[in-house]
C-alpha positions in Angstrom: -5.3 -16.3 37.5 -1.8 -17.6 37.8 -0.6 -20.1 35.2 1.9 -22.9 36.0 4.8 -22.7 33.5 7.1 -24.6 35.8 5.1 -27.8 35.1 7.1 -30.4 33.1 4.7 -32.1 30.6 5.8 -35.4 29.0 5.2 -34.9 25.3 6.7 -38.3 24.2 4.4 -40.7 22.3 2.1 -37.9 21.2 3.5 -37.7 17.7 5.2 -34.4 18.7 8.0 -33.5 16.2 10.0 -32.0 19.0 10.2 -35.2 21.1 9.3 -38.1 18.9 11.7 -37.5 16.0 14.8 -38.5 17.8 15.3 -41.9 16.2 14.9 -40.7 12.7 17.4 -37.9 13.4 19.9 -40.2 15.2 19.5 -38.3 18.5 20.2 -40.1 21.8 17.0 -40.9 23.7 18.4 -39.1 26.7 19.0 -35.8 24.9 16.8 -32.9 26.0 14.9 -31.5 22.9 15.4 -27.8 22.7 15.2 -27.3 19.0 12.1 -26.8 16.9 10.1 -23.6 17.7 7.2 -24.8 19.7 6.9 -24.6 23.5 6.5 -27.3 26.1 3.8 -25.4 28.0 0.1 -26.3 28.1 -2.0 -23.9 26.1 -4.1 -21.3 27.8 -7.2 -22.9 29.4 -9.4 -20.6 27.3 -8.0 -22.3 24.2 -8.2 -25.9 25.5 -11.7 -25.3 26.7 -12.8 -24.0 23.3 -11.2 -27.0 21.5 -12.8 -29.5 23.9 -16.2 -27.9 23.6 -15.9 -28.0 19.8 -14.7 -31.6 19.9 -17.6 -32.6 22.0 -19.9 -31.9 19.0 -18.3 -35.0 17.4 -18.8 -33.9 13.8 -15.7 -32.4 12.3 -16.8 -31.5 8.7 -15.7 -28.7 6.4 -15.9 -25.4 8.2 -16.3 -21.7 7.4 -14.7 -18.9 9.3 -17.3 -16.9 11.2 -17.2 -13.1 11.0 -16.0 -13.1 14.6 -12.7 -14.8 13.5 -11.5 -11.9 11.4 -12.8 -9.4 14.0 -10.8 -11.1 16.7 -7.6 -10.6 14.6 -8.5 -7.0 13.9 -9.1 -6.2 17.6 -5.9 -8.1 18.6 -3.7 -6.1 16.2 -5.2 -2.8 17.5 -5.0 -3.8 21.2 -1.6 -5.4 21.2 0.2 -3.5 18.4 -1.7 -0.3 17.8 -2.1 -1.4 14.2 -5.5 -0.6 12.5 -6.4 -3.2 9.9 -9.7 -4.2 8.2 -11.3 -7.7 8.2 -11.2 -7.9 4.4 -7.4 -7.5 4.4 -7.0 -10.9 6.1 -6.3 -14.0 4.0 -6.2 -17.3 6.0 -3.6 -19.9 5.1 -2.4 -23.2 6.7 0.9 -21.7 8.0 3.5 -18.9 7.5 5.9 -21.1 5.5 3.1 -22.0 3.0 2.3 -18.3 2.9 5.9 -17.5 1.8 5.6 -20.0 -1.0 2.2 -18.6 -2.1 3.6 -15.0 -2.1 6.7 -15.6 -4.2 4.8 -17.6 -6.7 2.1 -15.0 -6.9 4.3 -11.9 -7.1 7.5 -12.9 -9.0 8.5 -13.9 -12.5 11.3 -16.1 -13.8 14.7 -14.4 -13.2 13.5 -12.2 -10.4 15.7 -11.7 -7.3 14.8 -11.7 -3.6 16.7 -10.2 -0.7 17.0 -12.0 2.6 19.2 -11.2 5.7 21.2 -14.1 6.9 21.5 -15.6 9.5 17.8 -16.1 9.2 15.0 -18.7 9.4 16.0 -21.4 6.8 12.7 -21.6 4.9 13.4 -18.1 3.6 16.2 -19.4 1.5 14.3 -22.6 0.6 11.3 -20.6 -0.6 13.4 -18.6 -3.0 15.5 -21.4 -4.3 12.9 -24.1 -4.6 10.6 -21.8 -6.6 13.4 -20.9 -9.0 14.3 -17.4 -8.0 17.7 -15.8 -7.3 18.7 -15.3 -3.7 20.5 -12.1 -2.6 22.0 -12.1 0.9 22.1 -8.8 2.7 24.1 -10.3 5.5 23.5 -8.9 9.0 26.4 -7.4 10.9 27.2 -8.4 14.5 28.1 -5.2 16.3 28.5 -4.9 20.1 26.5 -8.0 20.7 23.6 -7.2 18.4 22.8 -7.7 14.8 22.6 -4.5 12.6 21.7 -3.9 9.0 24.2 -3.0 6.2 21.9 -0.4 4.6 24.5 0.5 1.9 24.6 -3.2 0.7 20.8 -3.5 1.0 20.3 -0.5 -1.3 22.8 -1.8 -3.8 20.9 -5.1 -4.0 17.5 -3.3 -4.0 18.4 -1.1 -6.9 19.0 -4.1 -9.2 16.0 -3.9 -11.6 15.5 -7.7 -11.2 15.1 -7.4 -7.4 11.4 -7.5 -6.8 11.0 -8.8 -3.2 12.5 -8.4 0.3 11.7 -11.1 2.9 12.0 -9.5 6.3 12.1 -11.4 9.6 10.6 -9.2 12.3 11.2 -9.9 15.1 14.3 -11.7 13.9 14.7 -15.5 14.1 17.2 -16.8 15.3 18.7 -13.8 17.1 15.5 -12.3 18.7 16.3 -8.8 17.4 13.3 -6.3 17.5 13.9 -3.8 14.7 13.5 -0.1 15.6 11.2 2.2 13.8 14.2 4.0 12.4 15.6 0.8 11.0 12.3 -0.3 9.5 11.6 3.1 8.0 15.1 3.0 6.3 14.5 -0.4 4.9 11.0 0.4 3.7 12.1 3.7 2.1 14.7 1.9 0.1 12.1 -0.6 -1.0 9.7 2.2 -2.0 12.4 4.0 -4.0 13.3 0.9 -6.0 9.8 -0.8 -6.4 10.6 -3.7 -4.1 7.8 -5.4 -2.3 8.1 -6.4 1.4 7.1 -9.8 2.6 7.3 -9.4 6.4 7.3 -12.5 8.5 6.0 -11.3 11.9 5.0 -14.6 13.4 6.9 -13.9 16.6 5.5 -10.4 17.0 3.5 -11.2 20.2 6.5 -12.6 22.0 8.5 -9.3 22.5 10.3 -9.2 25.9 9.9 -6.4 28.5 11.5 -3.1 27.5 11.0 -3.6 23.7 8.1 -2.9 21.3 7.3 -4.6 18.0 6.3 -2.3 15.2 4.3 -3.9 12.3 6.1 -2.9 9.1 2.8 -2.1 7.4 1.9 0.3 10.1 4.8 2.7 9.3 2.9 4.7 6.6 0.0 4.3 4.1 2.6 4.1 1.3 4.5 1.3 3.0 1.4 -0.6 3.9 0.5 -0.8 0.2 3.8 -2.6 -0.7 3.8 -4.9 2.4 2.4 -8.5 2.8 2.4 -9.3 6.6 2.5 -12.9 7.7 1.1 -13.5 11.2 -0.2 -16.6 13.1 -1.4 -17.6 16.6 0.9 -20.6 16.5 4.0 -19.2 18.3 1.9 -16.8 20.5 -0.4 -19.5 21.9 1.6 -22.7 21.2 -0.8 -24.1 18.7 1.5 -24.7 15.7 -0.1 -28.1 15.2 -3.4 -26.4 14.4 -1.9 -25.3 11.0 -3.4 -21.8 11.0 -2.0 -18.5 9.9 -3.3 -15.2 8.7 -1.7 -12.9 6.0 -2.6 -9.3 6.1 -2.6 -7.4 2.8 -4.1 -3.9 2.4 -3.4 -3.5 -1.3 -6.4 -5.0 -3.2 -4.3 -6.0 -6.3 -1.6 -7.8 -4.2 -4.3 -9.4 -2.1 -6.1 -10.7 -5.2 -2.9 -12.1 -6.7 -2.0 -13.8 -3.4 -5.5 -15.2 -2.8 -5.5 -16.7 -6.3 -2.3 -18.5 -5.6 -3.7 -19.8 -2.3 -6.8 -21.1 -4.2 -4.5 -22.8 -6.8 -3.0 -24.8 -3.9 -6.5 -26.2 -3.0 -6.7 -24.6 0.4 -9.9 -22.9 1.5 -10.6 -22.3 5.2 -9.0 -23.4 8.6 -10.0 -26.6 10.2 -12.7 -26.3 12.9 -10.3 -26.6 15.8 -8.0 -23.9 14.5 -10.9 -21.6 14.1 -12.1 -21.8 17.7 -8.5 -22.0 19.1 -7.5 -18.8 17.3 -10.6 -16.9 18.2 -10.3 -17.9 21.9 -6.6 -16.9 22.0 -7.1 -13.5 20.4 -10.2 -12.6 22.5 -9.3 -14.1 25.9 -5.6 -15.0 25.9 -4.0 -11.7 27.0 -3.4 -12.6 30.6 -1.9 -16.0 29.8 0.4 -14.4 27.2 1.5 -11.6 29.5 2.6 -14.2 32.1 4.2 -16.3 29.5 6.4 -13.4 28.3 7.5 -12.8 31.9 8.4 -16.4 32.3 10.4 -16.6 29.1 12.3 -13.4 30.1 13.2 -15.2 33.4 14.5 -18.2 31.4 16.5 -15.9 29.2 18.1 -14.2 32.2 18.9 -17.6 33.8 20.8 -18.7 30.6 22.6 -15.4 30.2 23.7 -15.2 33.8 24.8 -18.9 33.9 26.9 -18.6 30.7 28.5 -15.3 31.8 29.5 -16.7 35.2 30.3 -20.4 34.4 30.8 -20.6 30.6 32.5 -17.4 29.5 33.9 -19.0 26.4 30.3 -19.0 25.0 28.5 -15.8 23.8 24.8 -15.4 23.9 23.0 -12.7 21.8 20.8 -10.7 24.2 17.5 -11.5 22.6 14.7 -8.9 22.6 11.9 -11.2 21.5 11.0 -14.9 21.1 11.8 -17.9 23.2 14.9 -18.7 21.1 18.5 -17.9 22.0 21.4 -17.7 19.6 24.6 -18.9 21.1 28.1 -18.7 19.7 30.4 -21.7 20.4 33.2 -20.6 18.2 35.8 -20.5 21.0 35.4 -24.3 21.3 37.2 -24.6 18.0 34.8 -27.1 16.6 33.4 -27.4 13.0 29.6 -27.3 12.5 29.4 -31.1 12.3 31.7 -31.5 15.3 29.6 -29.0 17.3 26.4 -30.9 16.5 28.0 -34.2 17.6 29.3 -32.6 20.8 26.0 -31.1 21.7 23.9 -34.1 21.0 26.1 -37.0 22.1 28.3 -35.4 24.8 26.1 -32.7 26.3 22.9 -34.7 25.5 21.2 -31.5 24.2 19.3 -31.3 20.9 19.5 -27.7 19.7 19.2 -26.4 16.1 22.4 -26.4 14.1 23.4 -22.8 13.4 24.7 -23.4 9.8 21.2 -24.0 8.5 20.5 -20.3 9.1 23.2 -19.4 6.7 27.0 -19.6 6.7 27.0 -16.7 9.2 25.6 -19.2 11.8 28.2 -21.9 11.3 29.6 -21.6 14.9 26.2 -21.1 16.5 23.4 -23.2 18.0 19.8 -22.1 18.5 18.3 -22.9 21.9 14.6 -23.1 22.6 13.9 -22.0 26.1 10.1 -22.2 25.8 10.0 -24.9 28.6 10.1 -25.3 32.4 12.9 -23.5 34.1 13.8 -26.8 35.7 14.6 -28.1 32.2 16.6 -25.0 31.3 18.6 -25.4 34.5 19.3 -29.1 33.7 20.3 -28.2 30.2 22.8 -25.7 31.4 24.3 -28.1 33.9 24.7 -30.7 31.2 26.4 -28.2 29.0 28.8 -27.1 31.7 29.8 -30.7 32.5 30.3 -31.5 28.9 32.6 -28.6 28.2 34.6 -29.2 31.4 35.1 -32.8 30.3 36.5 -32.0 26.9 
């Protein structure tokens, strides 16, 4: 079956954060929203069919996860990532960001330190600071157009006796970097040597572009698995972020018990009935849709990179290896972060994510969401070209 990703779906007036938050953010109504990380594609028919069938029952009470839910996740991880896990390792949560909060509160004590690698997904920093822990930034290095890891600095920070946790973004958001087995092993070995736990956000793991392969951190070795808490979700994979469903995979029984206790303290129990059927449908029948989606996103990425190389050479795009997000450097325009925001939103009429929120390393960048019709991407590039030419 061929799926139509070229279709432009009007999401306005559906309470969609991506489209309906313009007024509160002082964004012109005409601006194309290419910011928050959800896609403008209809979900796979197997998912919408499952949700419609469940909705037809017309009673939406408290729900329990069936055994088939965890089994679907187990089989997906084996089939798509060659990662063998067990059903009882899975802890369901309402999202990866809540999971990060649960994890730091469950595993850390006052005065503990946490390593992150900026530029990175802003909630990483928020999770550490809002819960009262100390943030250590192992800043990524940009070399030959790709981000690399400063391992010497990482080990210096890891060997601090108060450093207890490393939050890893794999694949990386915003730059779309897929970490190699060698890089992951080196990071994990340092963590093992210095008794640092790994909290691995792998929410984009299913959206790896052709020619690259995601390696789950916990799959590297039995020893590494026992110090790793892996955050996954069907939300990015199948475009169901609004379902509020994620699954944390923890092999070590003690870590899992501490994490589960913190989840219980929050008052959360099981996913809502629509998240249950949507997740299971995606993980059991969504492969074909996902495979075609990845090819489409890769085509969108190539369109952007070719356009900028040929018509906007003053901009630089990181050649992403995963996700539907592109990290674009506007430094040669000579604008401050705030001036760049104003230029993009009011002159180019494009609403992208401000780069500075990912850390000071991103102050000259914007993050572009290309999870949309190619016609929209083309229109966005045309607007950008015209705005730059008019400066």
